[in-house]
C-alpha positions, -999 to 999 in steps of 0.1 A, spaced: -533 -348 -795 -510 -322 -779 -478 -336 -765 -477 -329 -727 -439 -330 -728 -435 -307 -757 -409 -315 -784 -383 -329 -759 -390 -348 -728 -366 -351 -699 -350 -385 -691 -369 -417 -698 -376 -424 -661 -391 -390 -654 -427 -384 -642 -434 -363 -673 -425 -391 -697 -446 -416 -678 -475 -393 -677 -472 -384 -714 -470 -421 -724 -500 -429 -701 -520 -401 -718 -512 -415 -753 -521 -450 -743 -553 -438 -727 -563 -420 -759 -559 -453 -778 -580 -474 -755 -607 -448 -748 -610 -437 -784 -645 -434 -799 -639 -459 -826 -614 -485 -838 -604 -462 -866 -597 -434 -842 -578 -457 -818 -555 -467 -847 -550 -431 -855 -540 -424 -819 -517 -454 -820 -500 -441 -851 -494 -408 -833 -481 -427 -803 -456 -445 -826 -445 -413 -843 -439 -396 -810 -422 -424 -790 -404 -445 -816 -371 -427 -811 -373 -423 -773 -390 -456 -763 -387 -481 -791 -393 -511 -769 -426 -497 -757 -437 -491 -793 -426 -525 -804 -443 -541 -773 -477 -525 -783 -473 -527 -820 -474 -565 -823 -508 -571 -805 -525 -537 -812 -552 -551 -835 -560 -579 -811 -561 -554 -782 -587 -533 -801 -611 -562 -808 -635 -548 -781 -645 -522 -807 -666 -549 -825 -691 -548 -796 -720 -523 -796 -713 -492 -776 -739 -500 -749 -720 -533 -742 -686 -517 -736 -697 -504 -702 -709 -538 -691 -681 -543 -665 -679 -507 -652 -696 -515 -619 -675 -547 -615 -652 -544 -584 -620 -563 -586 -610 -578 -553 
């Protein structure tokens, strides 16, 4: 996954950092398989451990539980796509 910020991101509060982190997180949870999601998470950890250690730690603890939806068949994953949250 190419890093939208390049090798160095500006300050941690910047839009570029938020967007880059968002893209990494999205790649994890929209991966095509659990194996791929874990690979993306490993990339996330490598990229952000130094700059955002609390974010990495926050996601590292529950990542396996967060990815349990991968046990469901693909056709079931879209079950709630039309659900509108009020």
